[in-house]
C-alpha positions as CSV (number, residue, x, y, z in Angstrom):
1,S,15.3,3.4,-3.1
2,I,19.1,3.5,-1.6
3,V,21.8,2.2,0.1
4,A,24.5,4.4,2.3
5,K,27.1,3.6,4.5
6,T,29.4,6.1,6.6
7,P,33.7,5.1,5.6
8,V,35.7,3.3,8.1
9,K,38.7,6.2,8.9
10,G,40.4,8.0,10.9
11,G,41.7,7.5,14.8
12,P,40.0,5.2,17.3
13,L,36.9,7.2,18.4
14,E,36.3,8.5,14.8
15,R,35.9,4.8,14.1
16,A,34.1,3.9,17.0
17,L,31.6,6.3,16.7
18,I,31.1,7.1,12.7
19,G,32.6,4.1,10.9
20,G,30.4,1.4,9.9
21,W,26.7,3.1,9.6
22,Q,24.5,2.0,7.1
23,I,20.9,3.2,6.5
24,A,18.8,1.7,3.9
25,P,15.9,4.1,2.8
26,I,12.5,2.5,0.6
27,V,10.6,5.8,-0.7
28,T,7.0,3.7,-2.5
29,V,4.8,6.6,-3.4
30,T,1.6,5.1,-6.4
31,S,-1.4,5.5,-8.2
32,G,-4.6,4.1,-6.2
33,Q,-5.7,0.1,-6.6
34,R,-7.9,-0.4,-8.8
35,V,-11.3,-1.9,-8.9
36,S,-14.4,-3.0,-11.9
37,P,-17.5,-1.9,-10.0
38,T,-19.9,-5.4,-10.6
39,T,-23.6,-5.9,-10.0
40,G,-23.3,-9.2,-7.8
41,T,-26.0,-10.2,-10.0
42,D,-26.5,-11.9,-12.8
43,A,-28.6,-9.5,-14.8
44,S,-27.3,-10.5,-18.5
45,L,-28.6,-13.7,-18.0
46,T,-25.2,-15.0,-19.3
47,G,-24.8,-17.1,-16.1
48,V,-20.7,-15.9,-15.2
49,N,-22.2,-13.2,-12.2
50,V,-20.1,-10.5,-12.7
51,D,-22.2,-7.7,-14.4
52,R,-21.1,-4.6,-14.4
53,P,-23.4,-1.5,-13.6
54,N,-25.1,1.8,-15.1
55,L,-23.1,4.8,-14.6
56,S,-24.7,8.7,-14.9
57,G,-22.3,10.0,-13.2
58,D,-19.3,11.3,-11.4
59,P,-18.9,7.8,-9.9
60,Y,-16.2,9.5,-7.0
61,V,-17.8,11.4,-3.5
62,H,-15.5,14.7,-3.5
63,G,-14.7,16.7,-0.1
64,Q,-13.7,15.6,3.2
65,P,-15.1,14.2,5.7
66,R,-16.4,11.4,3.6
67,K,-18.2,8.3,4.5
68,F,-18.1,6.4,1.1
69,W,-15.7,7.1,-2.2
70,L,-17.6,6.3,-4.2
71,N,-20.9,8.3,-5.3
72,T,-23.6,5.7,-4.3
73,A,-25.8,7.6,-6.6
74,S,-24.0,7.1,-9.9
75,F,-24.5,3.2,-10.0
76,T,-27.5,1.7,-11.2
77,K,-28.6,-1.9,-11.6
78,N,-28.0,-3.4,-15.6
79,T,-31.7,-4.1,-17.8
80,A,-32.2,-7.9,-18.0
81,G,-30.4,-9.7,-20.8
82,N,-28.3,-6.2,-20.4
83,Y,-24.3,-5.4,-20.3
84,G,-24.3,-2.0,-17.9
85,N,-21.6,0.7,-19.1
86,T,-19.3,0.8,-17.1
87,K,-15.2,-1.0,-17.4
88,P,-13.7,-3.4,-15.6
89,Y,-11.0,-1.7,-13.3
90,M,-13.1,1.8,-14.2
91,L,-12.4,2.8,-10.8
92,V,-9.1,4.3,-8.4
93,G,-9.0,4.0,-4.9
94,P,-7.0,6.1,-2.4
95,S,-2.3,7.2,-3.7
96,Y,-0.5,5.2,-2.1
97,A,2.6,6.2,0.0
98,N,4.9,4.8,1.7
99,L,8.3,5.3,3.9
100,D,10.6,1.6,4.9
101,G,13.4,2.4,6.6
102,A,16.2,0.1,7.6
103,V,19.9,1.3,9.6
104,A,22.7,-1.1,10.3
105,R,25.6,-0.9,12.6
106,Y,28.6,-3.4,12.0
107,F,30.6,-4.0,15.0
108,P,34.2,-5.7,13.6
109,L,34.9,-8.8,15.6
110,P,38.8,-10.8,15.7
111,E,39.7,-12.6,13.1
112,T,37.3,-12.3,9.9
113,M,34.2,-11.9,11.6
114,Q,31.9,-9.2,12.2
115,L,28.0,-8.5,13.3
116,E,25.7,-6.5,12.4
117,F,23.2,-4.9,14.5
118,R,19.8,-3.8,12.8
119,S,16.9,-2.3,12.5
120,E,14.0,-1.9,10.0
121,C,10.8,-0.1,9.4
122,F,7.9,-0.7,7.3
123,N,5.3,2.2,6.7
124,C,7.8,3.7,9.4
125,L,5.9,7.2,9.2
126,N,2.6,4.9,9.5
127,H,0.1,6.5,7.0
128,P,-3.0,5.3,6.5
129,N,-2.5,3.5,3.3
130,L,-6.1,2.4,2.6
131,L,-7.4,0.2,-0.7
132,G,-10.1,0.0,-2.7
133,P,-13.6,1.1,-2.8
134,T,-15.9,-2.1,-2.6
135,A,-17.3,-2.0,-5.9
136,A,-20.4,-4.6,-5.4
137,L,-23.3,-3.4,-6.1
138,N,-25.8,-5.5,-4.5
139,S,-22.9,-5.6,-1.2
140,S,-24.5,-3.7,2.2
141,L,-20.4,-1.7,1.8
142,F,-20.9,-0.5,-1.7
143,G,-18.9,2.7,-2.2
144,Q,-17.0,2.5,1.4
145,I,-12.9,1.4,2.3
146,T,-13.6,-0.9,4.8
147,S,-8.8,-1.7,5.0
148,A,-6.1,-0.3,4.8
149,N,-2.1,-2.0,4.3
150,P,-0.9,-2.5,8.1
151,P,0.6,-0.1,10.0
152,R,4.0,0.8,11.0
153,I,6.1,-2.7,11.8
154,L,9.8,-2.4,13.4
155,Q,11.7,-5.5,14.5
156,F,15.7,-5.1,15.6
157,S,18.1,-8.3,14.7
158,L,21.5,-9.4,15.9
159,K,23.6,-11.2,13.2
160,V,27.2,-12.5,12.9
161,D,29.2,-13.4,10.1
162,F,32.3,-15.8,10.3
C-alpha cells in the first residue's frame, strides 16, 4: 500500500486544480486458501467425524474450462478402523489478487476547518477471487468451488474537520 498527496503550491488556479489530492492504492496478492480434505464420516471409529480420505493421484484438475477444482477420482474413503493418508490443509484453492484504492480531495474552509471528499473502491478491477473448494468427500459438491469474495464495491463520503 502507499499514500501519495499532491503539494498545495503555486498560484490560485494551480492550487485549485491540482492541490489537495490524495491517492491510496492497496495491492494484495496471496496464494490460495488452504483446505483439509475430509470424508465427512467416522470410518476410523474415533468418534471425531473428521476422517481424511486416501489420495491415489494428482488431487487437482488441470486445464480450462473446468467445473471441478479437485480431481474426485484421486480420493477414496478410508477403510474401517484406519486413517486416510491425506494431511490437514494439504489442498490449495485458487490464488487471490486484489486492488483496493481511495482517492480523496481536501478543500480548505475558513479558519482551521477543511472539507474532505473521498471515494473508495474495493476489488476495483472486479476480478473474481474464488474461495477454496468443497473438501468433504461425502458432499455432492466435493471438488467444486461454490463461493467467492465480494464483487466491486464503491463508496463515497464527505467529511468536515473542524
